[in-house]
Rosetta silent file (secondary structure, phi, psi, omega in degrees, C-alpha in Angstrom):
SEQUENCE: XXXXXXXXXXXXXXXXXXXXXXXXXXXXXXXXXXXXXXXXXXXXXXXXXXXXXXXXXXXXXXXXXXXXXXXXXXXXXXXXXXXXXX
SCORE:     score description
SCORE:     0.000 S_00000001
   1 L     0.000  117.549 -172.863  -46.640   -9.714   30.414 S_00000001
   2 L   -90.552  -36.716 -176.309  -44.763   -7.711   27.855 S_00000001
   3 L  -124.651  174.052  177.743  -41.669   -6.423   29.598 S_00000001
   4 L   -86.212  141.513  179.450  -39.449   -7.307   32.466 S_00000001
   5 L   -96.894   -4.749 -178.092  -40.272   -5.857   35.805 S_00000001
   6 L  -123.324  157.127 -179.881  -36.846   -6.381   37.274 S_00000001
   7 L   -82.734  142.152  174.075  -33.408   -5.091   36.369 S_00000001
   8 L  -115.143  169.547  178.395  -30.878   -7.391   34.787 S_00000001
   9 L   -77.571   -6.819  179.552  -27.173   -6.959   34.438 S_00000001
  10 L  -101.401   69.776  177.649  -27.657   -6.671   30.668 S_00000001
  11 L   -88.982  150.378  179.037  -28.854   -3.098   30.406 S_00000001
  12 L   -64.571  145.730  178.957  -28.511   -1.216   27.113 S_00000001
  13 L   -74.753  163.642  178.948  -25.425    0.931   26.740 S_00000001
  14 L   -65.167  143.294 -176.997  -25.670    4.664   26.482 S_00000001
  15 L   -73.333  -28.475 -175.444  -26.564    5.861   23.011 S_00000001
  16 L  -100.581   23.213  179.296  -24.053    8.692   22.985 S_00000001
  17 L   -71.433  129.328 -176.683  -21.056    6.658   24.089 S_00000001
  18 L   -87.224  147.425  177.967  -17.976    7.627   22.048 S_00000001
  19 L   -78.649  135.826  178.896  -15.658    5.123   20.462 S_00000001
  20 L   -75.763  128.139 -179.125  -12.160    5.157   21.891 S_00000001
  21 L  -109.415  124.431  177.785   -9.633    6.162   19.277 S_00000001
  22 L   -80.921  140.882 -178.415   -6.051    5.113   19.751 S_00000001
  23 L   -81.214  133.392  178.015   -3.536    7.784   18.872 S_00000001
  24 L   -97.293  142.832 -179.614   -1.218    6.973   16.013 S_00000001
  25 L   -69.888  144.600  176.844    2.314    8.284   16.057 S_00000001
  26 L   -79.155  133.800  179.409    3.148   11.080   13.640 S_00000001
  27 L   -98.948  146.214  177.833    5.696   10.111   11.025 S_00000001
  28 L   -72.525  161.477 -179.245    8.333   12.478    9.741 S_00000001
  29 H   -62.047  -41.032 -179.185    8.249   13.565    6.111 S_00000001
  30 H   -63.210  -42.161 -179.719   11.459   11.680    5.312 S_00000001
  31 H   -67.227  -38.936  178.467   10.084    8.470    6.815 S_00000001
  32 H   -62.980  -43.395  179.816    6.793    8.899    4.946 S_00000001
  33 H   -65.714  -40.615  177.234    8.571    9.334    1.615 S_00000001
  34 H   -63.085  -41.319  178.618   10.749    6.298    2.280 S_00000001
  35 H   -64.539  -42.822  178.582    7.713    4.249    3.239 S_00000001
  36 H   -64.623  -38.827  178.024    5.834    5.339    0.108 S_00000001
  37 H   -64.218  -41.362  177.899    8.844    4.458   -2.071 S_00000001
  38 H   -65.011  -39.431  178.422    9.022    0.984   -0.524 S_00000001
  39 H   -64.711  -43.519  178.739    5.283    0.512   -1.073 S_00000001
  40 H   -62.733  -42.949  179.938    5.553    1.598   -4.711 S_00000001
  41 H   -63.307  -41.567  178.851    8.517   -0.713   -5.292 S_00000001
  42 H   -65.460  -40.454  179.060    6.664   -3.642   -3.738 S_00000001
  43 H   -63.748  -45.908 -179.270    3.573   -2.896   -5.834 S_00000001
  44 H   -65.258  -38.329  177.824    5.572   -2.680   -9.069 S_00000001
  45 H   -62.405  -45.181  178.613    7.422   -5.891   -8.243 S_00000001
  46 H   -63.767  -43.482 -179.255    4.135   -7.700   -7.634 S_00000001
  47 H   -62.422  -43.063  178.933    2.598   -6.251  -10.788 S_00000001
  48 H   -66.056  -37.856  178.346    5.580   -7.340  -12.897 S_00000001
  49 H   -64.328  -41.704  178.675    5.490  -10.841  -11.394 S_00000001
  50 H   -65.589  -42.058  179.152    1.791  -11.174  -12.238 S_00000001
  51 H   -62.265  -43.122  179.946    2.377   -9.912  -15.789 S_00000001
  52 H   -67.202  -36.778  177.168    5.193  -12.391  -16.380 S_00000001
  53 H   -63.235  -45.704 -178.153    3.057  -15.201  -14.966 S_00000001
  54 H   -68.546  -37.829  179.360    0.138  -14.324  -17.219 S_00000001
  55 H   -67.035  -39.074  176.031    2.305  -13.947  -20.325 S_00000001
  56 H   -65.744  -37.173  179.096    3.863  -17.345  -19.653 S_00000001
  57 H   -66.410  -40.335  178.917    0.409  -18.804  -19.076 S_00000001
  58 H   -63.883  -40.346  178.262   -0.870  -17.380  -22.354 S_00000001
  59 H   -64.107  -41.325  179.367    2.064  -18.939  -24.227 S_00000001
  60 H   -66.735  -38.175  178.019    1.385  -22.296  -22.572 S_00000001
  61 H   -63.095  -43.964  178.359   -2.329  -22.070  -23.419 S_00000001
  62 H   -62.444  -41.875 -179.446   -1.499  -21.391  -27.061 S_00000001
  63 H   -62.552  -46.517 -179.990    0.955  -24.309  -27.134 S_00000001
  64 H   -64.973  -38.251  179.616   -1.591  -26.734  -25.617 S_00000001
  65 H   -64.456  -41.095 -179.587   -4.302  -25.509  -27.997 S_00000001
  66 H   -69.299  -43.438 -177.980   -2.093  -26.085  -31.040 S_00000001
  67 H   -64.900  -35.510 -175.676   -0.879  -29.501  -29.868 S_00000001
  68 H  -103.460    7.327  178.700   -4.394  -30.768  -29.109 S_00000001
  69 L    54.019   47.742  175.772   -6.201  -28.991  -31.957 S_00000001
  70 L  -117.650  162.095  177.130   -8.480  -27.050  -29.643 S_00000001
  71 L   -77.128  154.768  179.342   -9.394  -23.385  -29.706 S_00000001
  72 H   -63.031  -37.786  179.075   -7.544  -21.010  -27.427 S_00000001
  73 H   -61.949  -42.866 -179.677  -10.857  -20.004  -25.866 S_00000001
  74 H   -63.908  -44.694 -178.559  -11.684  -23.650  -25.024 S_00000001
  75 H   -67.050  -41.213 -179.808   -8.286  -24.280  -23.446 S_00000001
  76 H   -66.289  -35.752  175.873   -8.384  -21.048  -21.444 S_00000001
  77 H   -65.274  -41.194  178.727  -11.874  -21.947  -20.147 S_00000001
  78 H   -65.951  -37.674  177.284  -10.647  -25.386  -19.120 S_00000001
  79 H   -65.313  -41.264  178.559   -7.659  -23.862  -17.345 S_00000001
  80 H   -62.601  -42.475  178.258   -9.982  -21.467  -15.535 S_00000001
  81 H   -65.756  -40.792  179.378  -12.247  -24.332  -14.453 S_00000001
  82 H   -65.352  -35.686  178.146   -9.279  -26.402  -13.297 S_00000001
  83 H   -63.219  -38.460 -179.446   -8.031  -23.442  -11.264 S_00000001
  84 H   -73.436  -32.701 -177.849  -11.364  -23.262   -9.432 S_00000001
  85 H   -75.230  -44.505 -175.670  -11.496  -26.993   -8.766 S_00000001
  86 L   -96.629    0.000    0.000   -7.948  -27.418   -7.485 S_00000001
């Protein structure tokens, strides 16, 4: 017996059923520009924080490499591995 001979409550949905789209409110031009400015400011702040973190990290890597007589590449690889472990 290959198929079911009786109906179940789990029938396939219609193939052409449309997805319900919720309507989003329209924003005024002034609000959009203000929102975009806030987004840009937040992005630049984050970017600057990451840059300062990386520049400080590079200085620390160089310091550790000099103090322990290791190559910068070796120390940076070890830092990368430690980051993944912890």
